[in-house]
C-alpha positions in Angstrom: 6.2 -52.5 4.1 3.6 -52.8 6.6 3.7 -54.9 9.5 0.6 -57.2 10.6 0.2 -58.7 14.0 -1.9 -61.5 14.0 -4.5 -63.3 16.5 -3.6 -61.5 19.5 -6.0 -60.8 22.3 -6.3 -57.0 22.3 -6.7 -55.2 25.8 -7.1 -51.6 25.0 -9.4 -49.9 27.9 -9.4 -46.5 25.8 -11.6 -48.2 23.4 -13.4 -50.7 25.5 -11.4 -53.3 23.4 -11.1 -56.8 25.1 -11.2 -59.4 22.2 -8.8 -61.1 19.5 -7.8 -58.7 16.9 -5.3 -58.3 14.0 -3.1 -54.8 13.9 -2.1 -53.5 10.6 0.9 -51.1 11.2 2.0 -48.3 8.5 4.8 -45.8 8.8 4.8 -46.0 12.5 1.2 -45.7 12.9 -1.7 -48.1 13.5 -3.7 -48.2 10.4 -6.3 -50.8 11.0 -7.2 -52.9 13.8 -10.0 -55.6 13.4 -10.7 -59.3 12.9 -9.0 -61.2 10.2 -7.0 -58.6 8.3 -5.9 -60.1 4.8 -2.1 -60.7 4.6 -1.2 -58.6 1.2 2.7 -59.1 1.5 2.7 -57.6 4.8 5.4 -58.6 7.5 3.5 -60.8 9.6 4.1 -61.3 13.4 2.3 -64.1 14.9 0.5 -62.8 18.3 -1.4 -65.8 18.8 -1.8 -66.8 22.7 -0.2 -63.2 23.6 -2.3 -60.3 24.7 -1.6 -56.9 22.7 -1.5 -53.8 25.0 -1.4 -50.1 24.4 2.7 -49.4 25.3 3.1 -49.0 28.9 3.9 -45.5 30.5 6.2 -44.9 33.3 5.6 -41.4 34.5 8.5 -41.5 37.1 11.9 -42.5 36.3 15.4 -41.2 37.2 17.6 -41.7 34.0 20.3 -39.4 36.0 21.8 -37.9 32.8 23.2 -35.3 32.8 25.4 -35.4 35.8 25.0 -38.9 37.1 25.9 -41.2 34.1 27.7 -43.7 36.0 24.3 -44.5 37.6 22.5 -44.5 34.4 22.3 -42.8 30.9 19.1 -42.1 29.0 20.4 -44.7 26.4 20.6 -47.3 29.2 17.5 -46.5 30.9 15.6 -46.6 27.7 16.6 -50.1 27.1 15.6 -51.1 30.5 12.2 -49.5 29.9 11.5 -51.4 26.5 12.8 -54.9 28.1 10.2 -54.3 30.7 7.2 -53.5 28.4 7.5 -49.7 28.5 7.3 -47.5 25.3 7.5 -44.1 27.1 8.8 -42.9 30.4 9.1 -39.3 32.1 12.4 -38.3 33.4 12.5 -36.2 36.7 14.3 -33.1 37.0 16.8 -33.9 39.6 19.9 -34.0 37.3 23.1 -32.1 37.3 22.2 -29.5 36.1 18.7 -29.6 37.3 15.9 -29.5 34.6 14.9 -25.9 35.2 16.6 -24.2 32.0 16.3 -24.4 28.3 19.9 -25.9 27.6 19.5 -28.8 29.8 16.1 -29.8 28.3 17.5 -29.3 24.7 20.4 -31.6 25.9 17.8 -34.2 27.0 15.6 -34.0 24.0 18.9 -34.3 21.7 19.8 -37.8 23.8 15.9 -38.8 23.8 15.8 -38.8 19.9 18.2 -41.7 19.7 16.6 -43.7 22.7 14.8 -46.7 22.4 11.6 -45.6 23.7 10.0 -42.2 24.2 11.6 -40.0 26.6 9.7 -37.4 28.2 10.7 -35.0 31.3 9.3 -32.9 33.9 10.9 -29.8 34.8 11.7 -28.7 38.5 9.1 -26.7 40.5 12.1 -24.5 41.8 15.3 -23.4 40.5 17.8 -25.7 41.3 15.4 -27.7 43.4 16.3 -25.1 46.3 12.6 -24.7 47.2 12.7 -20.9 47.0 12.5 -19.6 43.5 10.0 -21.0 41.0 11.6 -22.4 37.7 10.7 -20.6 34.4 7.4 -23.1 33.5 6.3 -21.0 30.3 9.8 -21.3 28.8 10.2 -25.0 30.1 6.5 -25.8 29.0 7.5 -24.4 25.2 10.6 -26.5 25.2 8.0 -29.6 25.9 8.0 -30.5 29.5 4.8 -32.7 30.7 4.8 -31.1 34.3 6.7 -30.1 37.0 8.3 -31.6 40.4 11.1 -31.2 42.7 11.0 -35.1 43.0 13.6 -36.4 45.8 12.7 -33.1 47.7 9.5 -31.6 49.2 9.0 -27.6 48.4 8.9 -27.0 52.3 7.8 -23.3 51.8 4.1 -23.2 51.5 4.0 -19.8 50.2 6.4 -20.8 47.4 4.2 -24.2 46.8 0.9 -22.0 46.8 2.1 -19.7 44.2 3.8 -22.4 42.2 0.5 -24.0 42.0 -1.3 -20.6 41.2 1.0 -20.6 38.1 0.4 -24.1 37.1 -3.5 -23.9 37.2 -3.0 -20.8 34.9 -0.9 -22.7 32.6 -2.9 -26.2 33.0 0.3 -27.7 33.7 0.3 -30.9 36.1 2.5 -30.4 39.3 3.8 -33.7 40.8 4.7 -33.7 44.5 7.1 -35.8 46.6 5.5 -35.7 50.1 8.0 -36.0 52.9 8.3 -33.2 55.5 12.0 -32.6 55.8 11.5 -31.7 59.6 10.2 -35.2 60.4 12.3 -37.6 58.6 14.7 -37.8 61.4 17.5 -40.3 60.4 16.1 -40.8 56.9 16.7 -44.2 57.2 13.6 -46.8 57.2 10.0 -46.9 58.2 9.5 -46.0 62.0 8.1 -49.3 63.5 9.2 -52.5 65.0 12.1 -53.0 62.6 13.5 -49.7 63.0 13.5 -50.3 66.9 15.2 -53.5 66.3 17.9 -51.8 64.6 18.1 -48.8 66.8 17.2 -46.5 64.2 14.8 -43.3 64.3 13.0 -44.2 61.3 10.9 -42.2 59.1 7.2 -41.9 60.7 4.1 -42.1 58.1 3.2 -38.5 59.5 6.2 -37.2 57.5 4.4 -38.0 54.1 0.8 -37.5 55.4 1.3 -33.9 56.8 2.4 -32.9 53.1 0.0 -34.9 51.2 -2.8 -33.1 53.6 -1.1 -29.8 52.8 -0.7 -30.1 49.2 -4.4 -31.4 48.8 -5.3 -28.1 50.8 -3.3 -26.0 48.6 -4.7 -27.7 45.4 -8.3 -27.0 46.6 -7.7 -23.4 47.3 -6.0 -23.0 43.6 -7.7 -25.4 41.5 -4.4 -26.8 40.4 -4.0 -30.3 38.9 -1.8 -32.3 41.6 -0.4 -35.7 41.7 1.3 -37.4 44.7 3.9 -39.4 43.9 4.6 -42.8 45.2 2.0 -43.0 47.9 2.8 -45.3 50.7 0.8 -45.2 53.8 -2.7 -46.1 54.7 -3.6 -42.5 55.8 -2.2 -41.1 52.8 -4.4 -43.4 50.6 -7.4 -42.1 52.8 -6.6 -38.5 52.3 -6.5 -38.8 48.6 -9.8 -40.7 48.6 -11.5 -38.1 50.9 -9.8 -35.3 48.5 -11.2 -37.1 45.4 -14.8 -37.3 47.0 -14.8 -33.5 47.6 -13.9 -33.1 43.7 -10.5 -31.7 44.5 -8.3 -32.3 41.2 -5.8 -34.7 42.8 -4.3 -37.9 41.4 -1.5 -40.3 42.7 0.7 -43.1 42.0 2.2 -46.3 43.8 5.3 -48.2 43.0 5.5 -52.2 42.9 7.6 -52.2 46.0 5.0 -50.3 48.1 2.3 -52.8 47.1 4.5 -55.9 47.6 7.3 -55.5 50.2 7.1 -54.1 53.9 9.9 -52.7 56.0 10.8 -56.5 57.2 12.6 -56.7 53.8 15.5 -54.4 55.1 16.3 -57.3 57.5 17.1 -59.5 54.5 18.0 -57.0 51.8 19.5 -54.0 53.8 20.1 -51.2 51.7 18.9 -52.7 48.6 15.5 -52.2 50.4 16.0 -48.5 51.3 14.2 -46.0 49.4 12.2 -42.9 49.8 9.6 -43.0 51.0 10.5 -46.2 52.8 8.9 -49.5 52.8 5.9 -49.4 55.3 3.9 -52.0 57.4 1.9 -54.8 56.3 -1.1 -52.7 57.0 0.0 -49.9 54.8 0.7 -52.4 51.9 -2.8 -53.7 52.3 -4.1 -50.2 52.2 -2.1 -49.4 48.9 -3.7 -52.5 47.3 -7.4 -51.3 48.3 -6.3 -48.2 46.9 -5.4 -49.7 43.9 -8.4 -52.0 43.5 -11.2 -49.1 44.4 -9.4 -46.6 42.2 -8.1 -44.1 44.6 -4.6 -44.9 43.1 -4.8 -43.9 39.5 -1.4 -45.1 38.3 1.5 -47.5 38.8 4.7 -46.2 38.2 8.2 -47.6 39.2 10.3 -44.7 40.6 13.4 -46.2 38.7 16.2 -45.2 40.6 19.5 -46.9 39.6 22.6 -46.4 41.7 26.0 -47.4 41.8 27.4 -50.3 44.1 29.3 -47.8 46.2 26.4 -45.6 46.7 24.6 -48.7 47.9 27.3 -50.5 50.1 27.1 -48.1 53.0 25.3 -48.4 56.1 21.5 -47.9 56.2 21.5 -44.3 57.1 24.1 -43.2 54.7 23.1 -45.5 51.8 21.1 -44.0 48.8 17.7 -44.2 48.6 15.9 -45.7 45.5 15.8 -49.1 43.6 15.6 -49.9 39.9 12.1 -51.0 38.5 11.6 -50.7 35.1 12.5 -54.3 34.1 10.5 -56.3 36.9 7.6 -53.8 37.0 5.0 -55.2 35.0 5.8 -59.2 36.1 5.4 -57.8 39.7 2.2 -56.2 38.9 1.0 -59.1 36.9 1.9 -61.4 39.6 0.6 -59.7 42.6 -2.4 -58.0 41.2 -3.9 -59.8 38.2 -3.0 -63.6 38.9 -4.0 -63.3 42.5 -7.4 -61.5 41.4 -7.0 -57.8 43.1 -7.2 -56.4 39.4 -8.4 -57.3 35.9 -5.8 -57.0 33.2 -8.1 -54.3 32.0 -7.7 -52.5 35.1 -3.9 -52.7 35.1 -3.6 -51.5 31.6 -5.5 -48.3 32.9 -2.8 -47.9 35.5 0.1 -48.7 33.7 -0.5 -47.0 30.0 -4.2 -45.4 29.8 -4.2 -43.2 32.8 -0.7 -42.0 32.7 -1.1 -40.7 29.0 -4.4 -39.1 30.2 -2.7 -37.2 33.1 0.3 -36.0 31.0 -1.9 -35.0 28.2 0.1 -37.3 25.4 -1.3 -39.0 22.3 -0.3 -42.1 23.8 -2.0 -45.2 25.9 -4.2 -46.1 23.0 -4.3 -48.3 19.9 -6.9 -46.2 18.0 -6.2 -45.9 14.4 -3.8 -43.1 13.3 -1.9 -43.0 16.7 1.7 -44.2 17.0 2.0 -47.8 17.1 3.5 -48.0 20.4 2.5 -51.5 21.7 3.4 -54.2 24.5 2.8 -57.9 23.6 2.7 -59.9 26.8 2.9 -63.4 27.7 0.5 -63.7 30.8 1.8 -67.3 31.5 5.4 -67.0 31.2 7.2 -68.0 34.4 10.6 -66.2 35.0 12.9 -65.2 37.6 14.4 -61.7 38.0 18.0 -61.6 37.5 19.8 -58.2 38.2 22.9 -59.5 36.3 20.7 -59.5 33.2 19.2 -56.1 33.3 19.9 -53.6 30.7 19.9 -50.9 33.2 23.3 -50.0 35.0 21.9 -50.1 38.2 21.4 -53.6 40.0 19.9 -52.3 43.3 16.8 -54.4 43.4 15.1 -56.3 46.4 13.6 -58.4 43.8 16.6 -60.4 42.5 15.7 -64.0 42.4 12.1 -63.3 42.8 10.0 -65.9 40.3 7.2 -64.1 38.6 4.3 -65.0 36.1 3.7 -62.9 33.2 6.4 -60.7 30.9 6.6 -58.3 28.1 7.9 -60.4 25.2 7.9 -57.3 22.6 8.0 -53.9 22.7 7.1 -51.6 19.7 7.9 -47.9 19.5 6.2 -46.1 16.8 6.0 -49.3 14.8 9.6 -50.6 15.4 10.6 -53.5 17.4 12.7 -52.3 20.2 12.7 -55.3 22.2 11.6 -59.1 21.6 12.3 -62.1 23.6 15.1 -64.2 22.0 
């Protein structure tokens, strides 16, 4: 039986669509998208008053499997994804074993086949994330990786990174970079500023991030490689990417919801639940990230979904694990802080959460074109709700957003035409 989504407001920047339309789905694909499609014994789903978007794509998640299943699994991470409106995610390779071999890729693919959403992955830049020897890119590419990254670590050896970019250019492979100079992170606690001084912490200066952004942009310019700067968080970092784009260098970047909403002052209220890498920065940095989203310097919004056990977080601020969960609140935060406050149009938000990630990853997603997979996110823009970590599908409850009142929520997520999440 075909499924007919009736009367929703379709926002699909890939086709310049922004109007009330019906969508007919057959065998997991979009068969037709137009006004007033006749009901010929179809399964009808009323979407009136809702917005229909191409399925959201998070190109930066940590599902922890294999190796750290106490924190998250592919199954629980995927359930969190569809609850947040994401039909596709890209897993980072800092698992155990690392995603640097065919066996681990095959393991994840088999788990992904049973997951609620499309689960993709990136392979590591270097074997075992050790920053020394390049991983077997060709073999990993044949197995379906979408890019390479040592996320969680920086490839500190410039020669290794240069040669990795040369190889990535040859293979037309996206290289995604965690920018943080290991020699400049000091106690790797929080942002270096007034709050770190209050807490008698050394703190991480913005320079730690910016010097690697600058290095990797320069290497990309020399090699012609496509690089993607992960979780950008500083004013000067945004400026460096803007300047590189003006020069025609093949660079893109992402920002997380926490980096365009929260400052390092959150540490005083939330403790280690507001600790991540890179850290929450100053108000000036937050405003620069928002401006980067507005002017297009920042291409993508990604969550850096990083679940941890309670034990990992219940430590002092220096020893506590870095990272927060993000999938289930990201859309609501983005709608509340960016769309409802007039910083971005809904169309621009959809580009950053769906269309552009698909383009950067070179996957046939991020669109509602006829013949494509029916990956669809249905959103109630006016729905007011409160973040409740105890209701998360994710195993992780480590969030600084618990109790936050938001406006706008995914009320249904379809993956290949199947409803994987619907508001009760």
